[in-house]
N, C-alpha and C positions, 0 to 999 in steps of 0.2 A: 208143462211137465206135470204139475199137480193135477191139472185137469185130466190128463190121460190116466193117472193113477185112480182118481175118483171114478172116472167113467168105467174103468175096468172092474173095479170093486162093485160098483152098482149094477153093472150088467151081469155080474155073476150072481146077484141076488134075484130070485124069481119074483119077488113082490114089488119091485120097482118098475114104474111105468116109464115110457119114453119121455113123457112130459116132465116127469120129476127129474129125469136125467138132464133134459134140456134146461130146466130151471136151475139145477145145481151147476151145470156148465156155465150158465150166464152169471151166477153168483161168484163162481170161481174166477171168471174173467174180470168181473168187477173188482174183486179183492186183489187180484194180481195187478190190475191197472192202478188201484189206490195204493199199493205197496210202494214204499220209498225206494228210490234207486240206490245203487251201491254208493254213488257219490253223496247222496243225501244221508245215508246211514253213516258213512265215514265222517261227514261234516258234523252230524249229531254226536258221534263218539268223540270227536276232537273237542267239541264245545263242552261235553260232559267232563272230559278229562281236565280241561282248563278250569272249569268251575270247581271240580274236586281239589285241584291244586291250590286255587285261590282260597278255598275254604280251609285247607290245611295250613296255608301261610297265616291266615287270619287267626285261627285257633291257637297256633303256636306263638303268635305275637302277643297274645293275651297273657301277661304275666300276673298270676294271682297275687303275688306279693306286692307288686306295684299297684294293682287295683285296691288292695286292702290299705296300703299306705295312703293312696289318694282319698279313699273313703274316710279314713281316720282323720286326715288333714281337713277334709270338708266338714266332718263332724265337729272337730275342734274349733274351726272358724265359725260354725253355726252356734256353738255354745258361747263363744266370745261375743258374737253379735247379739244373741239373746240377752246376755249379761249387760252389754252396753245399752241395749234398749230398755232394760229394767232400770238402770241408773238414770237414763234420760226421762223415763216416766216419773221417777221419784223427784227429779229436779223440776220437771214440769208441774208436778203437784205442789211443790214448795213455792215455785214462782207464782202459781195461781193463787196460793194463800197470801203471798206477799202483795200481789196485785190487788187482791180484795182489801187488804189492810190499807194500802196506799189510796185506793179509791175512797175508802171510808174517811181517811184523813183529809183528802181533797174535798170531799163533800162537806165535812165539818168546817174546814177552812173557808170554803166558798160561802157557806151559810154565815159564818162569822163576818166575812168581808161584805156580804150583802147588808148585814145589820149595820156595819160601820158606814157603808155608803148611804144607807137610808138615814142614819144619824147625821152624816155630813149634809145631806140634802135638806133635812129638816133644819139644821143649823143655818145653812145657806139661805133657806127661805126666811128664817127669822131675821138674819142679818139684812137681807134685802128689804124686808118690811120695815126694820128699824132705820135703814138707810133712807127709805122713802119718807119716813116720818121726819128724819133729820133734814132732808132736803126741803120738805114742806116748811119746817120750822125756820130754816135759813131763808127761804123766800119771804116768810112772814116778817122775820127780823129785818131783812133788807128793806122791805116795804116800809116798815115803821121808821127805820133809820133814814130812808129817803124822805119820808114825810116830816120827820123831826128836823132834818137838815133844811128842808124847804120852808118850814114854819120858823125855824130858828129857835125852836123850843128845846133843843138838846143841850 
């Protein structure tokens, strides 16, 4: 139908050639072939209507007061968590200082214990040396006693 209208209008113009008319007819046929069918148009309109309704339901379901309340609750929770984190950081710093003090005390106690152990080892070495001397003396005394008893000079 559109093709007939275009052809009539173009034929009425004296400057249009028959080739131009044929080109236009071909373009019109291509456009008519590419045009959606009535069923496709109806389907698209139905989908558009459904999308519009879904959008309307979504926007009406957004309660600004509820959103503000949730945001305020989230903000309050965030403030509480930040405060708790600050307290934990302070406690961590205190514990770090206490740990440093305990490490220092342990280091001092370890040094003191090493000195005591070294003293005990030195004392033990002295006792062992004296013990060795006493054993040698006992052996010497026994030998003299044995000789004295054997000679009868005791």
